[in-house]
C-alpha positions in Angstrom: 61.1 115.7 89.6 57.3 117.0 88.7 56.4 116.2 85.3 55.8 119.9 85.0 59.6 120.7 85.7 61.8 121.0 82.9 65.3 121.5 83.2 67.6 124.5 81.8 70.2 123.5 79.3 72.9 123.7 81.8 71.2 121.8 84.4 70.7 119.2 81.7 74.8 119.8 80.6 75.8 119.4 84.3 73.5 116.2 84.7 75.4 114.5 81.9 78.7 115.4 82.8 78.3 114.5 86.5 76.9 111.2 84.8 80.3 110.9 83.0 82.3 111.8 85.6 80.8 109.2 87.9 81.3 106.8 85.4 85.6 107.4 84.9 85.7 107.7 88.7 84.4 104.5 89.0 86.3 102.7 86.1 89.5 104.3 87.9 88.3 102.6 90.9 87.6 99.1 89.6 90.6 99.3 87.9 92.6 100.1 91.5 90.1 97.0 93.4 91.1 94.6 90.1 94.6 95.2 90.7 94.2 93.9 94.1 92.0 91.3 94.0 94.7 88.6 94.3 95.9 90.2 97.9 92.3 88.9 99.1 92.9 85.6 97.4 92.8 82.6 100.5 96.0 81.0 99.3 98.1 84.1 99.6 101.2 84.0 102.1 100.8 87.6 103.2 102.0 89.2 107.2 98.5 90.1 108.9 99.5 93.6 109.1 100.1 93.9 105.2 96.9 91.7 104.3 94.8 94.5 106.4 96.6 97.3 105.0 95.0 96.2 101.9 91.7 95.4 103.3 91.8 99.0 104.4 92.8 100.5 101.1 90.3 98.5 99.2 87.5 99.5 101.4 88.4 103.3 100.8 88.4 102.4 97.3 84.6 101.0 97.6 83.9 104.2 99.7 84.9 107.0 97.1 81.4 107.9 96.0 80.3 108.4 99.6 82.9 111.3 99.1 81.4 115.2 99.7 82.5 116.1 96.5 82.1 113.2 94.2 82.8 113.0 91.2 84.3 115.9 90.9 86.9 116.4 93.5 87.9 112.7 94.7 90.8 111.9 96.5 92.2 108.6 95.8 93.6 106.3 98.7 97.2 105.8 98.6 98.3 102.3 99.1 101.5 102.2 101.5 102.9 98.1 101.8 
């Protein structure tokens, strides 16, 4: 944006909301990742298929920010183990 361009009040509010929405979604995503960190430890005894489900779930969580409607309409993955 050039220095001579100004945001309307509504545009500025939208940007602030977007920033807060992004923060909220990322916080939820980060908690879900933290809840499954233990599954990636080398000493965890787990079936290969089950481990792959965790790996895929965690990747889907990291990819949430790539969803088309992020941050307003985010679909969180479901872990089925």
